[in-house]
Kinemage of the C-alpha trace (Angstrom):
@kinemage 1
@onewidth
@group {chain A} dominant
@subgroup {mainchain}
@vectorlist {calphas} color= white
{ca met a 1} P 0.000 0.000 0.000
{ca glu a 2} L 2.840 2.373 0.876
{ca leu a 3} L 4.573 1.592 -2.408
{ca lys a 4} L 1.468 2.487 -4.367
{ca thr a 5} L 1.085 5.753 -2.435
{ca gln a 6} L 4.722 6.753 -3.050
{ca ser a 7} L 4.408 5.851 -6.731
{ca ser a 8} L 1.290 8.020 -7.043
{ca leu a 9} L 3.045 10.942 -5.340
{ca trp a 10} L 6.049 10.704 -7.671
{ca thr a 11} L 3.689 10.588 -10.650
{ca cys a 12} L 1.946 13.754 -9.427
{ca phe a 13} L 5.248 15.569 -8.900
{ca leu a 14} L 6.420 14.544 -12.379
{ca met a 15} L 3.193 15.762 -13.999
{ca leu a 16} L 3.400 19.063 -12.122
{ca gly a 17} L 7.008 19.524 -13.296
{ca leu a 18} L 6.036 18.886 -16.903
{ca leu a 19} L 2.982 21.103 -16.804
{ca ser a 20} L 4.525 24.034 -14.892
{ca pro a 21} L 6.099 25.647 -18.021
{ca leu a 22} L 2.769 25.321 -19.786
{ca cys a 23} L 0.978 26.942 -16.866
{ca gln a 24} L 3.378 29.916 -16.745
{ca ser a 25} L 1.317 32.989 -17.573
{ca val a 26} L 4.180 35.273 -18.688
{ca ser a 27} L 7.397 34.883 -20.694
{ca val a 28} L 9.946 37.214 -22.278
{ca his a 29} L 12.872 36.830 -24.666
{ca phe a 30} L 15.157 39.037 -26.754
{ca leu a 31} L 14.650 38.968 -30.512
{ca ser a 32} L 18.364 38.323 -31.150
{ca pro a 33} L 20.560 36.223 -28.820
{ca lys a 34} L 23.827 37.656 -30.194
{ca pro a 35} L 25.687 40.412 -28.287
{ca leu a 36} L 24.732 43.909 -29.410
{ca tyr a 37} L 27.500 46.361 -30.395
{ca val a 38} L 26.675 50.080 -30.399
{ca val a 39} L 28.795 52.930 -31.786
{ca gln a 40} L 29.511 55.704 -29.303
{ca gly a 41} L 26.958 58.501 -29.723
{ca asp a 42} L 24.353 56.288 -31.394
{ca thr a 43} L 21.087 55.073 -29.841
{ca leu a 44} L 20.980 51.729 -28.046
{ca ile a 45} L 17.811 49.822 -28.936
{ca leu a 46} L 16.935 46.595 -27.104
{ca arg a 47} L 13.892 44.740 -28.391
{ca thr a 48} L 12.107 41.960 -26.565
{ca glu a 49} L 8.928 40.009 -27.035
{ca ile a 50} L 6.644 39.692 -23.992
{ca asp a 51} L 4.046 36.916 -24.029
{ca ile a 52} L 1.349 37.240 -21.361
{ca arg a 53} L -1.842 35.227 -21.269
{ca thr a 54} L -3.976 37.833 -19.562
{ca lys a 55} L -3.986 40.563 -22.193
{ca glu a 56} L -6.297 42.807 -20.190
{ca val a 57} L -3.777 43.299 -17.385
{ca val a 58} L -0.675 45.449 -18.006
{ca pro a 59} L 2.442 43.743 -16.607
{ca thr a 60} L 5.157 45.511 -14.643
{ca val a 61} L 8.410 45.755 -16.613
{ca ile a 62} L 11.720 46.618 -14.958
{ca trp a 63} L 14.936 47.135 -16.937
{ca glu a 64} L 18.279 46.754 -15.111
{ca tyr a 65} L 21.897 46.413 -16.107
{ca val a 66} L 25.301 45.530 -14.629
{ca pro a 67} L 28.030 47.896 -15.988
{ca thr a 68} L 30.961 46.178 -17.677
{ca his a 69} L 33.721 48.585 -16.638
{ca ala a 70} L 32.621 49.282 -13.042
{ca lys a 71} L 35.152 48.504 -10.287
{ca his a 72} L 32.398 46.954 -8.170
{ca pro a 73} L 29.681 45.784 -10.588
{ca thr a 74} L 26.210 46.103 -9.125
{ca arg a 75} L 22.766 45.849 -10.676
{ca val a 76} L 21.468 49.304 -11.629
{ca lys a 77} L 17.826 50.081 -12.358
{ca val a 78} L 17.450 51.697 -15.792
{ca ala a 79} L 13.696 52.107 -16.244
{ca glu a 80} L 10.335 50.802 -15.094
{ca tyr a 81} L 7.001 50.531 -16.864
{ca pro a 82} L 4.367 51.890 -16.375
{ca glu a 83} L 6.350 54.355 -14.219
{ca gln a 84} L 8.531 57.051 -15.782
{ca ser a 85} L 12.130 56.466 -16.842
{ca pro a 86} L 14.750 57.762 -14.373
{ca ser a 87} L 16.836 59.433 -17.114
{ca gly a 88} L 16.071 61.788 -19.972
{ca arg a 89} L 18.134 59.592 -22.312
{ca val a 90} L 15.996 56.532 -21.591
{ca thr a 91} L 12.641 55.813 -23.224
{ca met a 92} L 10.449 52.733 -23.562
{ca glu a 93} L 8.009 51.605 -26.215
{ca glu a 94} L 5.444 48.836 -26.683
{ca gln a 95} L 4.535 48.707 -22.965
{ca gly a 96} L 8.172 48.376 -21.880
{ca ala a 97} L 9.155 45.659 -24.363
{ca val a 98} L 11.542 48.052 -26.181
{ca leu a 99} L 14.246 50.032 -24.382
{ca lys a 100} L 16.040 52.971 -26.018
{ca ile a 101} L 19.045 54.880 -24.655
{ca thr a 102} L 20.275 57.851 -26.692
{ca asn a 103} L 23.885 59.109 -26.932
{ca phe a 104} L 25.393 55.722 -26.064
{ca gly a 105} L 28.713 55.892 -24.198
{ca pro a 106} L 31.281 53.447 -22.755
{ca gly a 107} L 29.524 53.570 -19.378
{ca asp a 108} L 26.370 52.135 -20.965
{ca ser a 109} L 28.085 48.828 -21.798
{ca gly a 110} L 27.052 45.882 -19.692
{ca val a 111} L 24.585 43.041 -19.219
{ca tyr a 112} L 20.990 44.247 -19.533
{ca ala a 113} L 18.119 42.373 -17.913
{ca ile a 114} L 14.375 42.706 -18.322
{ca asn a 115} L 12.049 41.468 -15.569
{ca val a 116} L 8.341 41.113 -16.349
{ca thr a 117} L 5.814 40.558 -13.524
{ca asp a 118} L 2.214 39.654 -14.246
{ca his a 119} L -0.890 40.317 -12.118
{ca val a 120} L -0.457 37.166 -10.005
{ca gly a 121} L 3.199 37.839 -9.206
{ca gln a 122} L 4.859 35.455 -11.678
{ca val a 123} L 8.173 36.825 -12.963
{ca ala a 124} L 9.916 36.146 -16.295
{ca ser a 125} L 13.427 37.409 -17.027
{ca ala a 126} L 15.897 37.603 -19.903
{ca gln a 127} L 19.423 39.008 -20.300
{ca his a 128} L 21.411 40.508 -23.154
{ca val a 129} L 25.053 41.641 -23.517
{ca val a 130} L 25.668 45.166 -24.858
{ca glu a 131} L 29.155 46.403 -25.765
{ca glu a 132} L 30.629 49.505 -27.401
{ca tyr a 133} L 31.562 49.147 -31.078
{ca leu a 134} L 35.319 49.830 -31.204
{ca pro a 135} L 37.524 50.796 -34.192
{ca val a 136} L 40.354 48.532 -35.353
{ca his a 137} L 43.717 49.316 -33.793
{ca his a 138} L 47.296 48.020 -33.434
{ca val a 139} L 47.488 45.748 -36.482
{ca ser a 140} L 50.612 43.579 -36.759
{ca val a 141} L 51.889 40.771 -39.006
{ca met a 142} L 53.630 37.689 -37.600
{ca val a 143} L 55.687 35.481 -39.938
{ca asn a 144} L 56.063 31.730 -39.499
{ca val a 145} L 59.071 30.910 -41.667
{ca ser a 146} L 58.947 27.149 -41.038
{ca his a 147} L 55.359 26.896 -42.331
{ca thr a 148} L 55.660 29.821 -44.797
{ca ser a 149} L 52.641 31.612 -43.421
{ca leu a 150} L 51.768 35.135 -42.330
{ca his a 151} L 49.311 35.779 -39.509
{ca cys a 152} L 47.573 39.141 -39.069
{ca met a 153} L 46.637 40.243 -35.549
{ca glu a 154} L 44.442 43.106 -34.341
{ca ala a 155} L 44.071 44.394 -30.788
{ca trp a 156} L 40.439 45.070 -29.912
{ca gly a 157} L 38.391 46.208 -32.916
{ca thr a 158} L 34.801 45.028 -33.239
{ca glu a 159} L 33.883 42.744 -36.149
{ca pro a 160} L 37.274 42.998 -37.936
{ca val a 161} L 37.436 42.042 -41.623
{ca phe a 162} L 40.871 40.931 -42.929
{ca ser a 163} L 42.320 41.250 -46.430
{ca trp a 164} L 45.833 40.977 -47.936
{ca leu a 165} L 47.877 42.914 -50.497
{ca his a 166} L 51.056 41.728 -52.216
{ca asp a 167} L 53.238 44.525 -53.580
{ca asn a 168} L 50.228 46.897 -53.362
{ca ala a 169} L 48.010 44.539 -55.418
{ca lys a 170} L 45.232 42.321 -54.088
{ca ala a 171} L 46.604 38.920 -53.110
{ca asp a 172} L 45.196 36.245 -55.432
{ca gly a 173} L 45.162 32.450 -55.422
{ca ser a 174} L 48.577 32.207 -57.067
{ca leu a 175} L 50.245 33.214 -53.788
{ca gly a 176} L 48.597 30.598 -51.578
{ca gln a 177} L 45.524 29.965 -49.443
{ca leu a 178} L 43.708 32.017 -46.810
{ca ser a 179} L 42.237 30.854 -43.518
{ca ala a 180} L 38.469 30.915 -42.944
{ca asp a 181} L 38.553 34.453 -41.496
{ca asn a 182} L 41.317 35.646 -43.904
{ca ser a 183} L 43.596 36.474 -40.961
{ca thr a 184} L 46.271 33.951 -42.029
{ca leu a 185} L 47.882 33.679 -45.460
{ca tyr a 186} L 49.555 30.329 -46.243
{ca val a 187} L 52.098 31.119 -48.966
{ca thr a 188} L 52.708 28.303 -51.437
{ca ser a 189} L 55.066 30.282 -53.695
{ca arg a 190} L 58.386 31.870 -52.757
{ca leu a 191} L 58.129 34.313 -49.836
{ca cys a 192} L 59.213 37.556 -51.481
{ca gly a 193} L 57.998 41.119 -51.885
{ca gln a 194} L 55.843 43.195 -49.546
{ca phe a 195} L 52.838 41.626 -47.808
{ca thr a 196} L 50.293 44.020 -46.296
{ca cys a 197} L 47.409 43.051 -44.020
{ca val a 198} L 44.443 45.458 -44.042
{ca val a 199} L 41.855 45.233 -41.233
{ca arg a 200} L 38.540 47.059 -41.600
{ca asn a 201} L 35.258 47.583 -39.833
{ca lys a 202} L 32.524 50.190 -40.226
{ca leu a 203} L 34.560 52.782 -38.273
{ca gly a 204} L 37.661 52.666 -40.490
{ca his a 205} L 40.712 50.585 -41.312
{ca cys a 206} L 44.313 49.977 -40.229
{ca ser a 207} L 47.185 48.050 -41.838
{ca ala a 208} L 50.627 46.555 -41.237
{ca ser a 209} L 53.256 45.203 -43.657
{ca his a 210} L 56.036 42.615 -43.812
{ca asn a 211} L 58.890 43.173 -46.278
{ca ser a 212} L 60.797 40.224 -47.775
{ca glu a 213} L 63.463 40.283 -50.490
{ca pro a 214} L 62.198 41.692 -53.820
{ca cys a 215} L 60.548 39.251 -56.202
{ca glu a 216} L 61.996 38.564 -59.638
{ca arg a 217} L 59.607 40.007 -62.155
{ca lys a 218} L 58.424 37.553 -64.787
{ca gly a 219} L 59.180 38.489 -68.382
{ca ile a 220} L 61.690 41.234 -67.569
{ca gly a 221} L 64.560 39.287 -69.276
{ca gly a 222} L 62.586 38.965 -72.504
{ca thr a 223} L 61.714 42.655 -72.421
{ca val a 224} L 65.372 43.610 -72.022
{ca ala a 225} L 66.341 41.323 -74.906
{ca val a 226} L 63.745 42.883 -77.199
{ca val a 227} L 64.899 46.390 -76.302
{ca cys a 228} L 68.542 45.475 -76.906
{ca leu a 229} L 67.696 43.907 -80.253
{ca phe a 230} L 65.741 46.990 -81.267
{ca leu a 231} L 68.642 49.274 -80.365
{ca leu a 232} L 71.049 46.990 -82.204
{ca leu a 233} L 68.937 47.143 -85.358
{ca ile a 234} L 68.749 50.933 -85.146
{ca ser a 235} L 72.530 51.133 -84.697
{ca ala a 236} L 73.152 48.768 -87.626
{ca gly a 237} L 70.769 50.752 -89.824
{ca ala a 238} L 72.476 54.009 -88.885
{ca leu a 239} L 75.894 52.486 -89.634
{ca leu a 240} L 74.747 51.204 -93.022
{ca phe a 241} L 73.288 54.619 -93.831
{ca leu a 242} L 76.585 56.335 -92.951
{ca leu a 243} L 78.573 53.872 -95.099
{ca trp a 244} L 76.171 54.342 -98.022
{ca arg a 245} L 76.345 58.109 -97.626
{ca arg a 246} L 80.124 58.068 -97.542
{ca arg a 247} L 80.260 55.924 -100.673
{ca gln a 248} L 77.926 58.317 -102.436
{ca ile a 249} L 80.161 61.249 -101.523
{ca tyr a 250} L 83.313 59.496 -102.833
{ca arg a 251} L 81.520 58.527 -106.074
{ca thr a 252} L 80.411 62.136 -106.626
{ca arg a 253} L 83.955 63.417 -106.102
{ca gly a 254} L 85.356 60.830 -108.519
{ca glu a 255} L 82.931 61.840 -111.251
{ca arg a 256} L 83.822 65.505 -110.805
{ca leu a 257} L 87.581 64.767 -111.107
{ca arg a 258} L 87.000 62.654 -114.200
{ca glu a 259} L 85.046 65.464 -115.858
{ca ala a 260} L 87.857 67.894 -115.039
{ca tyr a 261} L 90.521 65.715 -116.675
{ca asp a 262} L 88.398 64.948 -119.735
{ca gly a 263} L 88.018 68.672 -120.591
{ca pro a 264} L 90.117 70.546 -123.310
{ca leu a 265} L 93.728 71.332 -122.473
């Protein structure tokens, strides 16, 4: 009898555990799970979706955040709906589901949390990471001679995009292969010339170069040979012209002397 009673109790607890998420009357989540990067001076916009079963009752929404760069991070209240926002830079829309902070600065970076409380006291929460969008800076190129590769490094820029130049021209497939993020160039040909790594994001770009010994230019020997042959032909033509001209002068002089001797004495 006791075994049956315990089994029934465990069954009830299991059913309650499975049904509790379905019985929750309020839920909230951010539209994008990825960290949000905001340029200094722009407007931070955090969008959430609040699902509440009792549409007639307005839930209480509290926005908080923990600053990233604070010496002693503590949770700070940003705004509350339906009450007024504590700062002139902060506004809310769609009954607190959207938070906007104008003139974003480094001090606004942190982990933001939204807490939604319904009319019966049930609370749903969600968090989102917000960071300042930083420009690329301190680009450097590291050379691995044993593996004939060049690795481009950047200090702290947000969403860096890598590209390579070889002797001021875009590096093509004839030089080698690039890694998935283009930060590493695996050189399959001879390591020569100037290699430049360019790192960009929407705030600008920065670059660094590595100089090897100059590359031998293809086709330069043939070009020199053609030029030399052309000059040789011009010189030979000029020499032939001078010889022909000299012969013509001697022939003219000879004819004049002959005419002089053939005249009456």
